[in-house]
C-alpha positions in Angstrom: -55.9 -124.8 -145.7 -58.5 -122.5 -147.3 -58.0 -118.7 -147.6 -60.9 -118.2 -145.2 -59.1 -120.4 -142.6 -55.9 -118.5 -143.1 -57.6 -115.2 -142.4 -59.0 -116.5 -139.2 -55.6 -117.7 -137.8 -54.4 -115.7 -134.8 -50.8 -115.1 -134.0 -49.9 -116.0 -130.5 -48.1 -113.2 -128.6 -47.6 -112.0 -125.1 -48.6 -108.5 -126.2 -51.9 -107.3 -127.5 -52.6 -104.0 -129.2 -55.1 -102.1 -127.0 -56.0 -99.8 -129.9 -54.6 -97.3 -132.4 -53.6 -93.9 -130.8 -54.4 -90.9 -133.0 -52.3 -87.9 -132.3 -53.6 -84.5 -133.6 -51.2 -81.6 -133.6 -53.0 -78.5 -132.1 -49.8 -76.4 -132.7 -46.6 -77.0 -134.7 -44.8 -80.0 -133.4 -41.1 -80.6 -132.7 -40.6 -83.8 -130.8 -37.1 -84.4 -129.5 -35.1 -83.6 -132.6 -31.7 -84.8 -133.7 -28.5 -82.9 -134.4 -27.0 -83.7 -137.8 -24.4 -82.2 -140.1 -26.7 -80.3 -142.4 -28.1 -76.8 -143.0 -30.8 -77.6 -140.4 -29.4 -77.9 -136.9 -32.4 -79.5 -135.2 -34.1 -82.0 -137.5 -37.2 -84.0 -136.7 -37.0 -87.6 -135.7 -37.2 -89.7 -138.8 -37.7 -93.3 -139.8 -34.4 -94.7 -141.0 -36.0 -96.7 -143.8 -38.5 -94.2 -145.3 -36.8 -91.0 -144.0 -40.3 -89.6 -143.1 -40.8 -87.8 -139.8 -41.9 -89.9 -136.9 -42.4 -89.5 -133.1 -40.7 -92.2 -131.1 -42.6 -94.1 -128.6 -40.3 -92.9 -125.8 -41.1 -89.3 -126.7 -44.8 -90.0 -126.3 -44.4 -92.0 -123.1 -42.4 -89.2 -121.3 -45.1 -86.5 -121.3 -47.8 -89.0 -120.2 -45.6 -90.1 -117.4 -44.9 -86.5 -116.3 -48.7 -85.7 -116.5 -49.5 -88.7 -114.2 -46.8 -87.8 -111.7 -48.4 -84.4 -111.4 -52.0 -85.5 -111.3 -51.4 -88.5 -109.1 -48.0 -89.5 -107.7 -44.7 -91.1 -108.7 -45.7 -94.5 -107.6 -48.8 -94.6 -109.8 -46.8 -93.3 -112.7 -44.2 -96.0 -112.3 -46.8 -98.7 -112.0 -48.2 -97.7 -115.5 -45.1 -96.6 -117.3 -42.3 -98.4 -115.5 -39.1 -97.4 -113.7 -35.4 -98.1 -114.0 -35.9 -101.3 -112.0 -39.2 -102.6 -113.4 -41.0 -102.6 -116.8 -44.3 -100.7 -117.1 -47.6 -102.2 -118.1 -47.9 -100.4 -121.4 -45.7 -99.9 -124.5 -46.1 -96.9 -126.9 -45.2 -97.7 -130.5 -43.5 -95.1 -132.7 -46.0 -92.7 -134.3 -46.0 -92.3 -138.1 -47.5 -89.7 -140.3 -51.0 -90.5 -141.3 -52.4 -87.2 -142.7 -50.2 -84.2 -143.6 -51.7 -80.8 -144.0 -50.6 -78.5 -146.9 -51.9 -75.5 -148.8 -53.3 -75.5 -152.3 -54.4 -73.0 -154.9 -58.1 -73.8 -154.5 -58.4 -74.8 -150.9 -56.5 -73.2 -147.9 -56.0 -76.7 -146.3 -55.9 -80.1 -147.8 -54.6 -83.3 -146.2 -52.4 -85.8 -148.0 -51.5 -89.4 -147.3 -50.1 -92.3 -149.3 -50.5 -96.0 -149.9 -47.6 -96.7 -147.5 -49.2 -94.6 -144.7 -52.5 -96.4 -145.2 -50.7 -99.7 -145.2 -49.1 -98.9 -141.8 -52.5 -97.9 -140.4 -54.0 -101.2 -141.8 -51.2 -103.2 -140.3 -52.0 -101.8 -136.8 -55.6 -102.7 -137.4 -54.5 -106.2 -138.3 -52.5 -106.6 -135.1 -55.7 -105.6 -133.3 -57.7 -108.2 -135.2 -59.5 -105.7 -137.5 -59.2 -104.7 -141.2 -59.7 -101.6 -143.2 -60.4 -103.5 -146.4 -59.0 -100.7 -148.5 -57.5 -101.1 -151.9 -56.3 -98.5 -154.3 -58.5 -97.9 -157.3 -55.8 -96.3 -159.4 -52.1 -96.6 -160.2 -50.8 -93.4 -158.6 -47.3 -93.7 -160.0 -48.6 -92.8 -163.5 -49.3 -89.3 -164.8 -52.1 -87.8 -166.9 -51.4 -84.7 -169.0 -48.1 -84.4 -167.1 -49.9 -84.1 -163.8 -49.7 -86.4 -160.8 -52.7 -88.5 -160.0 -54.5 -88.3 -156.6 -57.6 -89.8 -155.1 -60.2 -88.1 -153.0 -63.4 -89.2 -151.3 -66.2 -89.7 -153.9 -68.4 -87.0 -152.3 -65.6 -84.3 -152.3 -66.2 -81.3 -154.5 -62.5 -81.3 -155.6 -63.0 -84.6 -157.5 -62.4 -84.0 -161.2 -60.5 -80.8 -160.6 -56.8 -80.0 -160.9 -54.9 -78.2 -158.2 -51.4 -77.0 -157.2 -50.1 -78.3 -153.9 -47.6 -75.9 -152.3 -47.5 -74.0 -155.6 -45.3 -76.7 -156.9 -47.0 -80.0 -157.5 -49.8 -80.2 -160.2 -52.3 -82.8 -159.3 -55.3 -84.3 -161.1 -58.0 -85.7 -158.7 -60.1 -88.8 -159.2 -62.7 -90.3 -156.9 -62.1 -93.2 -154.5 -65.2 -95.2 -153.4 -63.5 -96.6 -150.2 -61.5 -93.7 -148.9 -64.2 -92.5 -146.6 -63.9 -95.6 -144.4 -60.3 -94.6 -143.5 -61.2 -91.0 -143.0 -64.1 -91.7 -140.6 -61.9 -93.9 -138.4 -59.5 -90.9 -138.0 -62.2 -88.2 -137.6 -63.9 -90.2 -134.9 -60.7 -89.9 -132.7 -60.5 -86.2 -132.9 -61.9 -83.8 -130.2 -65.7 -83.9 -130.1 -66.1 -80.1 -129.3 -67.9 -78.2 -132.0 -64.9 -75.9 -132.4 -63.3 -78.8 -134.3 -66.2 -79.3 -136.7 -64.6 -77.1 -139.4 -61.3 -79.0 -139.5 -63.1 -82.4 -139.4 -65.1 -81.4 -142.4 -61.9 -80.4 -144.2 -60.4 -83.8 -143.5 -63.6 -85.6 -144.7 -63.7 -83.6 -148.0 -60.1 -82.6 -148.7 -58.0 -85.7 -148.0 -56.0 -86.9 -151.0 -54.1 -90.1 -151.5 -50.9 -89.6 -153.6 -48.1 -91.9 -154.5 -45.5 -92.8 -151.9 -42.8 -90.9 -153.9 -44.9 -87.7 -154.2 -46.0 -87.9 -150.5 -42.4 -87.9 -149.4 -41.6 -84.8 -151.6 -44.7 -83.0 -150.4 -43.8 -83.6 -146.8 -40.2 -82.3 -147.3 -41.5 -79.1 -148.9 -44.3 -78.7 -146.4 -42.3 -78.9 -143.2 -41.9 -75.7 -141.2 -38.3 -74.6 -141.0 -37.6 -71.6 -138.8 -34.4 -69.8 -137.8 -34.1 -69.1 -134.1 -31.7 -67.3 -131.8 -30.7 -67.7 -128.1 -30.8 -64.5 -126.0 -28.6 -63.9 -123.0 -31.0 -63.6 -120.0 -29.0 -60.9 -118.3 -28.0 -58.7 -121.2 -31.0 -59.4 -123.4 -28.6 -59.6 -126.4 -28.2 -62.4 -128.8 -25.5 -64.8 -127.7 -22.5 -65.4 -130.0 -23.0 -68.5 -132.1 -26.6 -68.9 -130.9 -28.2 -68.9 -134.3 -29.8 -72.2 -135.3 -32.5 -73.6 -137.6 -35.2 -76.0 -136.6 -37.8 -78.2 -138.3 -41.4 -78.6 -137.2 -44.4 -80.6 -138.3 -47.2 -78.1 -139.1 -50.4 -77.6 -137.1 -53.2 -80.1 -137.9 -50.7 -82.9 -138.7 -52.2 -86.3 -137.7 -50.0 -89.2 -136.6 -50.9 -92.8 -135.7 -49.3 -94.9 -133.0 -50.4 -97.9 -130.9 -50.5 -98.9 -127.3 -49.5 -102.5 -126.4 -50.4 -104.2 -123.2 -49.4 -107.6 -122.0 -51.5 -110.7 -121.3 -50.5 -110.5 -117.7 -53.0 -109.0 -115.2 -52.8 -105.2 -115.2 -53.4 -102.8 -112.5 -56.5 -100.6 -111.9 -54.3 -97.6 -112.6 -53.4 -98.8 -116.1 -57.1 -99.5 -116.8 -58.0 -96.0 -115.7 -55.2 -94.6 -118.0 -56.6 -96.6 -121.0 -60.1 -95.4 -120.3 -59.0 -91.7 -120.1 -57.2 -92.1 -123.4 -60.4 -93.3 -125.0 -62.0 -90.0 -124.0 -59.0 -87.9 -125.2 -56.0 -86.4 -123.4 -53.9 -83.4 -124.2 -50.2 -83.4 -123.6 -47.2 -81.4 -124.8 -44.7 -83.3 -127.0 -41.1 -82.1 -127.3 -39.1 -79.5 -125.5 -40.6 -76.4 -126.9 -43.7 -76.0 -124.7 -42.6 -72.5 -123.5 -42.8 -71.3 -127.1 -46.3 -72.7 -127.7 -45.1 -75.7 -129.7 -46.0 -79.4 -129.3 -49.6 -79.2 -127.9 -51.3 -82.4 -129.1 -54.6 -84.2 -128.6 -54.3 -88.0 -128.2 -57.2 -90.5 -128.4 -57.5 -94.3 -128.5 
């Protein structure tokens, strides 16, 4: 069988990927953290293999279900998302980091990603029957002049420059001819309002691809870690033993997930939900909505 024929083969499955869901953090995000024996009491959900932050599909599904119960009724929500007795008509995949925002010495905001994150994105596209056709133009594991290598879109003004990420990682930037195709797919699923033009342009011009190893280090250094207290409602005093530390993903973090549907016939309510997601929906992820955390924009 030729390579062309192999590419055209389709894998038979009862599920189909409706589309890639892009999740844009409007505010810092803490999605259903986990308690561990560490300095940090409430850590982010993490992938057990890569140890990078994720948002589990169930944590995405819950707020959508609550929204549809409020907007419509419980029966419609159960039809779309399921109940204890019956499976729903859609499945949310775990969301992984796609673009992570950090500070630098020459730009207030840059976005970093890695070959692994791009591969995960491309894998979702492959399930949908599409392809990004992106290959790295440089070996990012090597160094030049004791500096890490990074790739930026060819039209970016930071190409050819050196910068410090988080005042810790020295990076030398080269151009990448094909990176813009990935960036455009992401930017097209951000809010269309003109108020987002600035951040979209930053993503287009200031996105860097770094090695998987460096990406993991940058993410660990770039997470928000805050110390919080619990106050007694009646006395307004800090409760004993109520000091704790929490991790959050920073504002402007972009994650990617996917929505699976089955080949069985689906309801009009589910079709309406899919169509609304294609226009963009805001929800609150995590349990910190009263403190202004977790507001995200989601779009298929």
